[in-house]
C-alpha positions in Angstrom: 11.3 -46.5 -56.5 12.7 -49.6 -58.2 10.6 -52.5 -58.1 12.3 -56.2 -58.8 10.2 -58.4 -60.9 9.4 -61.9 -59.1 7.8 -65.0 -60.6 4.4 -65.1 -59.0 3.5 -67.8 -56.6 1.2 -70.6 -57.2 -1.2 -69.0 -54.5 -1.2 -65.6 -56.4 -1.5 -67.4 -59.7 -4.6 -69.1 -58.4 -6.2 -66.0 -57.0 -5.4 -64.1 -60.3 -7.0 -66.9 -62.3 -10.1 -66.9 -60.2 -10.5 -63.1 -60.6 -10.1 -63.3 -64.4 -12.8 -66.0 -64.4 -15.4 -64.0 -62.5 -14.4 -60.8 -64.5 -15.1 -62.6 -67.7 -18.5 -64.0 -66.3 -19.6 -60.3 -65.3 -18.5 -59.1 -68.6 -20.7 -61.6 -70.4 -23.6 -60.6 -68.1 -22.9 -56.9 -68.7 -23.4 -57.3 -72.4 -26.5 -59.5 -72.3 -30.0 -58.5 -71.7 -30.0 -60.2 -68.4 -29.7 -56.7 -66.7 -32.8 -55.2 -68.3 -34.9 -57.1 -65.9 -35.0 -56.4 -62.0 -34.7 -60.1 -61.2 -31.4 -60.1 -63.3 -30.0 -57.1 -61.6 -30.7 -58.7 -58.2 -29.2 -62.1 -59.3 -26.0 -60.1 -60.8 -25.7 -57.9 -57.7 -25.9 -61.0 -55.3 -23.2 -62.7 -57.1 -21.1 -59.6 -57.4 -21.3 -59.0 -53.8 -20.3 -62.4 -52.9 -17.3 -62.3 -55.4 -16.1 -59.1 -53.8 -16.6 -60.3 -50.3 -14.7 -63.5 -50.6 -12.2 -63.1 -53.3 -11.2 -59.5 -53.8 -12.5 -57.0 -51.5 -10.8 -55.9 -48.4 -13.4 -53.4 -47.0 -15.7 -55.9 -45.1 -12.9 -57.0 -43.0 -11.4 -53.3 -42.5 -14.5 -52.0 -41.1 -15.0 -55.0 -38.8 -11.2 -54.7 -37.4 -11.2 -51.0 -37.5 -14.8 -49.6 -37.1 -13.2 -46.3 -35.8 -12.5 -45.5 -39.5 -16.1 -45.0 -40.2 -17.2 -43.2 -37.1 -17.7 -39.6 -36.2 -18.1 -38.6 -39.7 -19.3 -39.0 -43.3 -17.9 -41.6 -45.6 -17.2 -40.7 -49.3 -17.1 -43.7 -51.6 -15.3 -42.4 -55.0 -16.1 -45.1 -57.8 -18.9 -46.7 -56.1 -19.8 -49.2 -58.7 -22.8 -50.7 -58.1 -23.0 -50.2 -54.3 -20.9 -52.9 -52.7 -18.5 -50.6 -50.6 -21.4 -48.2 -49.9 -23.6 -50.8 -48.6 -20.4 -51.9 -46.3 -19.8 -48.5 -45.2 -23.5 -47.8 -44.6 -23.6 -50.6 -42.2 -20.6 -49.4 -40.1 -21.3 -45.5 -39.8 -22.9 -44.1 -36.7 -26.4 -42.6 -36.8 -26.5 -39.1 -38.2 -24.0 -39.5 -40.9 -24.2 -40.5 -44.4 -22.4 -42.3 -47.3 -22.0 -40.1 -50.5 -21.6 -42.5 -53.4 -20.0 -41.2 -56.6 -20.5 -43.2 -59.8 -20.3 -41.6 -63.2 -21.2 -44.3 -65.6 -24.9 -44.4 -66.7 -25.8 -48.0 -66.5 -23.7 -48.7 -63.6 -25.4 -45.7 -61.8 -28.8 -47.1 -62.4 -27.6 -50.3 -60.7 -26.4 -48.3 -57.7 -29.6 -46.5 -57.4 -31.6 -49.8 -57.4 -29.2 -51.4 -54.9 -29.8 -48.6 -52.4 -33.5 -48.7 -52.8 -33.5 -52.6 -52.6 -31.5 -52.5 -49.4 -33.5 -49.8 -47.8 -30.6 -47.4 -47.4 -32.1 -44.1 -49.1 -31.8 -42.2 -45.8 -28.0 -43.1 -45.4 -26.6 -43.5 -48.9 -26.5 -40.5 -51.0 -25.8 -41.3 -54.7 -24.2 -38.7 -57.0 -23.6 -39.3 -60.7 -20.5 -37.5 -61.3 -16.8 -38.3 -62.0 -14.3 -36.9 -59.3 -11.2 -35.0 -60.3 -9.2 -31.7 -59.8 -11.6 -29.6 -61.8 -15.3 -29.0 -62.3 -17.3 -29.3 -65.6 -17.3 -32.3 -67.8 -14.9 -35.4 -68.7 -15.3 -38.3 -71.1 -15.3 -41.8 -69.6 -14.7 -45.0 -71.5 -16.8 -47.8 -70.7 -15.2 -51.1 -70.8 -17.6 -53.7 -72.2 -15.8 -56.6 -70.9 -15.2 -55.4 -67.3 -17.9 -53.6 -65.4 -15.3 -52.3 -62.9 -13.0 -51.1 -65.1 -14.2 -48.0 -66.9 -11.6 -45.4 -67.3 -11.7 -41.5 -67.2 -10.3 -40.4 -70.7 -7.0 -38.5 -70.6 -4.7 -37.4 -73.8 -2.7 -40.6 -73.0 -5.3 -43.1 -72.6 -7.0 -41.9 -75.8 -3.9 -43.0 -77.7 -4.3 -46.6 -76.3 -8.0 -46.7 -77.3 -7.3 -46.0 -81.0 -10.5 -46.7 -82.7 -12.4 -48.0 -79.7 -14.3 -45.0 -78.9 -17.6 -46.1 -79.3 -18.2 -46.6 -75.4 -17.2 -43.1 -74.5 -19.6 -41.0 -72.4 -19.6 -37.3 -71.3 -20.3 -37.0 -67.7 -20.5 -34.4 -65.0 -17.3 -33.9 -63.2 -16.7 -32.2 -59.7 -14.1 -31.8 -57.1 -14.6 -33.1 -53.6 -13.7 -29.8 -52.2 -16.5 -28.2 -54.5 -19.1 -30.6 -54.0 -19.0 -30.5 -50.1 -19.2 -26.8 -50.4 -22.1 -26.8 -52.8 -24.0 -29.4 -50.4 -23.2 -27.3 -47.2 -21.8 -30.2 -45.6 -20.1 -29.1 -42.4 -20.0 -32.4 -40.5 -16.6 -34.1 -40.4 -15.4 -36.5 -42.9 -14.2 -39.8 -41.5 -13.5 -42.0 -44.4 -12.6 -41.5 -48.1 -12.4 -44.7 -50.3 -10.9 -44.1 -54.0 -11.3 -46.6 -56.9 -10.9 -44.9 -60.0 -8.9 -47.2 -62.2 -5.7 -44.9 -62.3 -7.3 -41.6 -61.9 -6.4 -41.4 -58.2 -3.9 -38.5 -58.4 -6.5 -35.9 -59.6 -9.1 -37.0 -57.2 -6.8 -36.5 -54.3 -5.6 -33.0 -55.8 -9.2 -32.0 -55.8 -9.7 -32.7 -52.1 -6.6 -31.2 -50.7 -8.8 -28.6 -48.9 -11.0 -31.3 -47.5 -8.0 -33.2 -46.0 -6.7 -30.1 -44.5 -10.0 -29.5 -42.7 -10.6 -33.0 -41.8 -7.1 -33.7 -40.2 -8.3 -37.0 -38.7 -9.9 -38.4 -42.0 -8.3 -41.6 -43.2 -8.2 -42.2 -47.2 -8.4 -45.8 -48.7 -7.3 -46.2 -52.4 -6.1 -48.6 -54.8 -2.6 -48.1 -56.0 -2.0 -49.4 -59.6 1.0 -47.9 -61.1 0.3 -49.5 -64.7 -3.2 -48.1 -64.7 -1.7 -44.6 -63.6 0.9 -44.7 -66.4 -1.7 -45.7 -68.8 -3.6 -42.4 -68.1 -0.3 -40.3 -68.0 0.4 -40.0 -64.2 3.4 -40.5 -62.4 2.4 -43.3 -59.9 5.0 -42.1 -57.3 3.4 -38.7 -57.3 0.4 -40.4 -55.6 2.4 -41.7 -52.5 4.1 -38.3 -52.4 0.9 -36.5 -52.2 0.3 -38.2 -48.9 3.9 -38.3 -47.5 4.1 -34.5 -48.0 1.1 -34.2 -45.9 2.3 -36.4 -43.1 0.2 -39.5 -43.7 1.4 -43.0 -42.9 0.7 -45.6 -45.3 -0.8 -49.1 -44.5 -1.1 -52.1 -46.6 -4.8 -53.5 -46.3 -4.8 -57.3 -46.3 -7.9 -58.9 -47.6 -8.8 -59.9 -44.2 -8.9 -56.1 -43.1 -5.7 -56.3 -41.2 -3.4 -53.2 -41.7 0.4 -53.6 -41.8 2.7 -50.6 -42.1 3.8 -50.3 -45.7 7.6 -50.4 -46.9 9.2 -50.7 -50.2 9.5 -54.4 -49.9 5.9 -55.2 -49.3 4.8 -52.6 -51.9 6.8 -54.1 -54.7 6.2 -57.9 -53.7 2.5 -57.4 -54.0 2.5 -55.2 -57.0 4.6 -58.0 -58.7 2.0 -60.4 -57.7 -1.1 -58.6 -58.3 -0.4 -55.5 -60.2 -2.0 -53.3 -57.5 -2.3 -52.9 -53.8 -4.9 -51.4 -51.5 -3.6 -48.8 -49.1 -4.8 -46.7 -46.4 -3.4 -43.4 -45.6 -4.0 -42.1 -42.2 -2.6 -39.5 -39.8 -3.5 -41.7 -36.9 -0.9 -44.3 -35.7 -3.1 -47.6 -36.2 -2.3 -50.6 -34.3 
């Protein structure tokens, strides 16, 4: 697919500027002592949730407009960060099902645990400190000191980009979704899988191929960022081909939660403006 490059519109430039401002602020907080205190964590979480809700995130609107996506099964939140999307999903799922929240980075995982406790969702959200991919064992992740939502799984290609910036690398447990569900003896259906792993989406999907076969009605929401995928050494088109080859339909998730059937023009236009796009893959014909 060849994508034309267009000059960003004023609206998209304004949005990107707002996002950059908030990211810088969160980076400053991340490197301060504020998060050493519970009150600081609560303030940070409140501001982060508001930022996600009103500036960047589409999932609040998505579950409002399409509640069926979170019904009749568990939800997997891969790349849960401090718990915003897990919280959204926990409020949307039906009784008896759970949200499994995966977050590998040590400090972020601690904030995720505190979020679950403070929100009183211990019986609904199940946290797991692990990186998700296509094999089990351990992997290295790089902690971005300036952007708490941009930690990366370290690959051979990405280590070249880091150069001498290796002080923030952590070794963390790694597991596939297929193996995790089997080890936890989870037999109930999976309704929705959300993936936000900064370019590592393809290995995540390869490691849950069996899960998608067994759960034919499950939908997958993922962030598609070709530049991030290339930085890690992956072919961006392979991620889309993963779903097309399994007869999934792809939808663009607008910030409001509205779903629009994805096409080359829509995909290229949004990538040119923002560098990434949120996509929902589903075998169901969603209106």
